[in-house]
Structure formats: structure tokens, C-alpha cells
N, C-alpha and C positions, 0 to 999 in steps of 0.2 A: 500387585498386581491386580484389577479387577476389572470386569466387563470384558467386552470386544475392543482390542486396541490391533492395529497393522501398522507395519512398517514398509512403508512405500515409498517409490522414487515419487509418486505426485503427489508427497506430503511434504519433501523436502522444501528447507529454504537455502541454506547452503550444505556443502558435504553431497554424497548420495543418495542420504533417506532419511524421512522424516515419519513424524508418529500421527497417524490418523485414528482419531477415535470416533468410533461407531457409536450411535446412538440409534439405538434399534427397540429397545423396550423398557427404556426409564430406568434403567438400571444404572447404578454410579460405574463410571470408566476413567479407570486413572492408572497412575502410575507412582509409585511412592519412596522418595528420597529417604533414608535415616541417615545420611550424612552429620547435620545438624547434631550438636551436644549441649544442648541446653543453652542454645546461643541467647545472648543481650542484646546482639546486633546481628543483623542477618539484611545480605543484599543478593537480589536475583535477577536475572533477565533472560527472558525468552521471546520467542518469534510466536504469532497467532494467527490462522485465517481462517474465519470464520463463517465467510460468506456461502459456503455450499452448506450449511447447517440452517435449517428450517425451526423459525419460531415463532410463536403466536404473538400478539401483546399480552403483555404482563408476566410472559412466561420469564423463568431465571435459573439458575444455576450456580454453583460454586466452580470458578475457573481454577484457583490456586488457593492452597489453604496452607496456613502454617500451625502446626499442632504443639502445644507444651506435653511436659511428660507425660502428666494426667490426662491427656487427650484433649483439653480442652483449646479451640479453635483461636489461636491468639492473631491471627491476621487472615483476612480471607479477602480474594480480586473475585466479584460477582458478575456475570454476563447476565444481561436482561432486556428484554426488546421493550420499545417504547410503541411501538406502533408503527415505527418508520424505520428506526435503524437499530442495530445492536450496540448497547449502550457497556459501559465498564463501571461499576462501582467498587470501593472498596473500603471496608470494615475493619478494626481494630478493637479488640476489648484493652480495657482498662482495669484498673481493682477495681473491686467492690460486688465480683459477681459476676452476672449477667449482663453489666452495663459496656457496650458500644458506641463505637464513635464513627458514624459512616463519613466517606467523603460524595462527592458532589457526583452526579453522572457524567461520563466522557464518551462523546462518540467514537466507535471501532468502525472507521471506513472500511470498506471491501478492500480484499489482498491483503497482503502480508502486515501483521503490524508489530514494532516490537515494544514490547510491554518491561519497565525495569523498577523496582521498587529497594528504598531504602529504610529496613524499621528499626526503630532500637529502644529497647525500653528504658525508663527511667534510671538514673544512676542512684538514686539513694530515696529513700522513704520523705515525701515531701519535696524531693526535688523538682518535680513535675517538668522532668526537660526529656521526656521522650517524646519521638516524632516518628512519620510516616512520611516518604516525600518518593513520587512518582513520576516517571518519565514515559512520553508513548512516542514512539520513531525518535526519541532523542530530545524531545520538546517536552520541557519542565512545565508538570500539571499542579493544581492546587492541592496541596498534602494537609497533612494533620500535625499540629506543635502542640507546648505544652501537657503531653499526656501524662497522666496519672498512673503508670502500668510499670511499675518497678517490680513488683510479682511477678511477671509475665517471663517465660523466655520461649524460643522457637526449638525443639526437640526433631521432628520430623515434617517433611510434607508433603502433599498431596499435588496433582497437577494432571488436569485432565477434566473430565463431569461426574463432579463430585460428589454430589447429593441433590437431591430435591429437582429431579430431572421432571418435567411438566411433559402432561400427554400432548400437547403442541409442540414439542420439541424432538425433531426428528433428524436423521440423516449422519452427515460426520462432519465433523472440521480437523484441523492439522496444526499441529504444536513442533517444533524444532528450536536446537541451538540453546537450550537450557544450559545456563551456567550460573553458578552460587558462588558467594564469597562471604566473610564477615564485612568487609569492608570496601573501599574504594569502588570508583566508577567504573562502571565495564563497559556501559556503551556498543554503539551498533557495530555489528560485524559488515566488514569489506567483502562484496560479492564477487567482482570481476579482477582476474589478476594483472590486467591493464588497466585500470580504473584507480591510481594511487588515491589514499588519503588524501584530502585537502582541493583535488582539483575541482577546477570551477565548474564542472559538470555532473561530480560526482554525486550530489543529492537528487537532482532531478533524473540521474539513471537511476540512481535507487527506486525513487517514487516510479519509474513506469515500471522496473524490474519487480516493486511490492506489489504492484497493481495488476501484474499478469500480461502485461502489455508487450514484453520480450521477454526472451531467456537467455538472449544474449547472440554471440556468434558463433559461438562453439570453442570448446578447447578452456572452458573457463574463461573465457575473454568476451568483453563487449565491441570491440571495432569500433571503437570511438570517434576516430578521424575517418573511418570509410565514409564514402557518399553513400546516400540511400536511394534505391530505385522505385519507380512508379510502382512495383508489382509489390517491395515491402512497406512503401507509404501506405497502400490500402489496409494493410495489416495493422499496421501501429494505427492509424485514425481510427478504426473501425473498434478496436479494443479498446482505445484509449476511451472512446464514445459507451460501448456498452460493456463493457468489462472485460477480463480476461479469460472468462470461461464462454465468451459469446461463440458461436456455430453459427456462420453463414450458412443463406439457401443452398443447394445443389446449383452450380451452374448450368446453363441452358446453349450456352453458346451465341456469345455477343458480340466478339471483337475477333476480326479476323489474325491477330496474330498473338492472338490468349487462346491455346487449343483446351478445348472442353471435350472430354476430362484429361488431366495431365500436368496442364501445364502449373508452374508454380503460383499459387494464391489465385488462382483462377474465380473461384468461388467469392473471393472477397474482393475481386477485381469488378466482379459482375454485382455483388449487392452495392458497393460505391457506385456504381453507372444507373442500378437501379433507385437509388436514394439522391440522385439528381446532383451529385458532388462532383461524378465527372462526365463528358462526352467524349474522353478519349482524345487522343492527340489528331485525331483529322486520319480522313479517308478510310473508317471503319476500325480503325487500329487503335490500340491503347496506347504502344511503347511500353510495355512491361519491364526491360531491360534499361531503359533510359534513366538519367540521373532527374532529380526533381529538384528546381532551383528555389531560392528562397523567397521569390515573386509567386509563384507557382504555389508553393507553400502556403504562401497568404490566402490565397483564394480557399485551398483545399481545408484548412482550421477552419476557418469562418461557417464552411458552407457544410460541413461536418458539424460543428457544434451549434450553429444558429437557423440552420435548414436551408434545403436547397433554395427556397425564394427569397434570402435575405439578401438585399442589397445595403451596402453600407454607405455612411455618409459620405458628401463629396470631399476629396481632398483639399486641403489649404495651402499645402506646400511645405513638407516637413524634412524631407532628407533631399541632400544636395544632387544626389545620381538618380531620382526618382520624378521625372518631372510632372509638374502639374501647371495644368491638365497634360494628357499625351501619354504619359509613363504607363506599360503596362501593367494592370493591377494595382495602381497608385492608389485609388478609394482603398481597396483591400488591407494592402501595406500599410499605409494611414491608420485606419482601422485598428489594425492590430497593435500599432505602436500606442494607442490611445487605452488600448485594453489594459495596457501593460506587459504583453506577451514578448514584444521586442525591442530594445532601444537600438537596433540598428547594427552595424559593424565596425561602427567607430568613425570620430571624424564627421559626423552628420549625414554619415553616408547608411546607406540599407544595405547595398552590394547586393540587389534583384536577381543578377546571373548567375550568382555564386550558386555551387552543389549546397544544398544540405548535408552536414555530415550526420551522423549517427547520434555523435552528442548533442549538437544541438538540436537535434530531433526531441531527444529528451527534454530540451528545455520549453521548444515551442509545445509541447504536448501536456506536458504538467501544468504550464500556467495556463493553454485554453481548456483543458478539460479540468481543472481545478481538481489535479490528485493531490493526495498527500504526501507533501515533501519534507521526508526524515529529516535530521541536524546532527552532524555529529559534534 
């Protein structure tokens, strides 16, 4: 272990605590695993959340390194900033000294990202069958094949901000759920006890969880079949739009039925009103405990993502149960359909008056705000 590391609740992805890597003086900050024993094949999966970390363009550091017995860096995952995004690049060493084979840059979107790699040395001199495969959020990325690396092996690994910390890189980032083995796909960790693997909404729920939009409903559950209230919806919309770290302005007292201060989500509700996304439910009220219908959701989503002044195209008559013209929010509903956010509720219907469940909300948010969706 080296540098400043903290075990905190805020750094967790699953479980009770995660690892916070503090980059405050450009010193290497990492933990080391000495479990590998001259491995010719090595597989690892971990989670990283980089967006609290400040980096200037061209800054980079090694996030993960696998070393040989003689401390040669055999495999490296490097984080760098391209001026816009945090990027991931992988480099693996081949036989012949200092030769390395770099992989292409991969965008690491804000929020929690799962990284999994499978590295293998070539099976014999001249076989040139070594490889490196990589997955981000369960999605396979372009890896490396036909590597001439039969003299390479991994004996220990480091995880964190390992070296070459540039002066423009400051703050902290989070790591969690490190798991390694010799072979076999590790895959993603399920997060909520009431969202079984393979559930139709599972990946979308993980998408909004990874983006910091939701932490669930408590007790390790998500409550996917529970309806969304209008107060909950305000928080979901603004976090999906601005990121999980977003903090709204302090309330001033806008709606008669939303006490300022004190009411749940009052700051979020008032920011939603200030941005012109909602005018409330009438009579100077917001109706914070009322549930959100699927027709209302169409308007909320498009105003939040496209701006309060957005006007959708005129309807053409897509759903049997939403009259065109004349149906409430019909233009918004059909625009949402044309954007691929919804296909309706089945049988050429949209079910405009149905309540939006928390599971459905995850799909709406992920697709509208283009949140990265993990794949099991």
C-alpha cells in the first residue's frame, strides 16, 4: 500500500465500503495484491468511478498494473484525459525487451464503470497465441491477439493511481469489488436483492444506479414495481440530466403543498419548476405525493432533455389508445416513441394513464439521457 487511501461508505459500489484513492500530492497511491504466483493467465474484474477526479488534457496515470517476478510491467491499464472525457487505454508487453502493444482509447463515462480483463501469455516460443480481452460494463471491447509474449507472467498487481501522476490531476476517485482468478468470465455484480439476474429491467436499473441517479429504496432493494411519485421523479430527472453529484439550489418556497424547507425533494422540485419542466399540478400546488402517469412522463422527459421551449412534431396516430389529435400529450408520446425510448405497453397501445413504475422509470431515463447500459 502506498499514498493516501480511505475506506468509505461513499466509495462503495456494492457492500458496505469502497476504496477512495486520494490524489493530493502527485505521489503514487495504490494497493498491491501479491496473490498471483507467476501466472501465465490472469483475469480480473473491478469497478471504478472516476468523475470526482479532476484531470487536465493529456494527463494520464496507470490505474492497474500487473508485474512479473522481476518487476517488469507486463500489463497496464492507463487512464488519460483527451480534453473532453476520461479515457482508458491498455498496454501489454511482448517478448523482446521494451516492446509494448497499445490498445485503442475507450471512453469511461461518468459514474461507476465495470472493467474486466483476461490476459494470457503465449503457450510456447513462436506460438504467438497470447491475447488480451477487455470488457467495459460487460460489453466486449477490441482487444489484442497473436501476442508474442511466452516469456511473460504476472506475479503481483497494483490498483489505484500507480505512477506518473501529473500536476493537473487532483482530487479523488473510487474503486470497489476487485475480483481475480486464473480463467473464467467473472461478469457484473448484481446490486439489488429484488432485481434478479435476467429481469427485463435489470440492465437499465444498473445504468441509473451506476450513474448515481438512484441508490434504491432501502434494505438493499430497488422496489422495481413501486410507482414513482412526482417528488421522486424530480430527483430522478435532474440527476439523470446533470449527473449523480448534482446539488440543486436551495428552495425559496414556490408551491403551496411543498414546504420550504423540510419537504422531501423540495430543492429538486423547485429547480424543476425554475427550468420550466413543470408548472405544478394547478392552484399553486405541485402534488408531490401523486404518482406520475406515462403520458406525464413523456412531457417531463422531453422537456428535461430538450429544454423547456421544445415543441415536439405533430402526431400522426401511433397508438390505438392515444387519440391523434386530441389525446393528452399525444405529440410528446409519439416523439418519445420515434426516439426509441418506448415501444408502448403492448398491443399497439401506450397506456397513457398507467402509473410509471420504478422499473419503467429506469428504462425511460437510461434511453432518454443516453446513460451507459451494462450488459450481463
